[in-house]
Structure formats: C-alpha cells, structure tokens
N, C-alpha and C positions, 0 to 999 in steps of 0.2 A: 380962464385956462392960463398956463402958465409961463410968461414971455421971454421970452433966451433973452438973457446977458451978451452983452460981447465978453471973450475971451480978452484978456488981457495978453499973456503968452503965448499960445498957443495960436498959432497960424497957422495957411497952408504950409507954409516949410517948412514949415516945425514937427510937427504931423507926416509929411511926408519923409521927410529925414528920422522918423520915427519905427520908423515899417524896413528900416537901411538894416543889416545886421554886419557886421565883419564876417568873413573865410571862419575863420574857427569857429562859428556858433551857426555854423549852415543850420536845412534839416534833416533833423533824422525821425528816423523811426521809433513811436516808445507806445507803452502800451499807457492805458487811462490809467489816472491814479488819482485812489478808493481811499476814502477811510481808514475802511479795512484795507485796502493791501496798496500803501505809500506809493505810488513807483516814484514821484516828485523828488522824494523825500531819498531815497535812494539813490537816486540822479546826482544829486546834489554831495551824499558821503560822497559819492564813487568821486568826482575831478575836485576835491577838499584831498583827494590820497593823490594829488599829481602834482600838489601846492609844497 
C-alpha cells in the first residue's frame, strides 16, 4: 500500500486560501469544453481582448 508522505508547503491554510477567488473571477455559467469544441480556449481568447 502507498504510504502518504507529509507535504512541505501545502497545509490547511494554503488549501483554504486556494479556494478563495477575487470578485472579478466569480462563478459563471459556462458550457462544457471538449476536444471538438474547446470552450475554454474561446473564453481565454475573449478575455485577452480586454488587455
């Protein structure tokens, strides 16, 4: 059986902070991304237009 090793940098505080997102990254309704229809790529390219 695999013996779980202690983590050096990931602790409860870091894990909790990783689930907090800024207001401009709030939850959005998005469609599923697939290889044939890469919705994620479209979202990224749309966001880069704002820069």
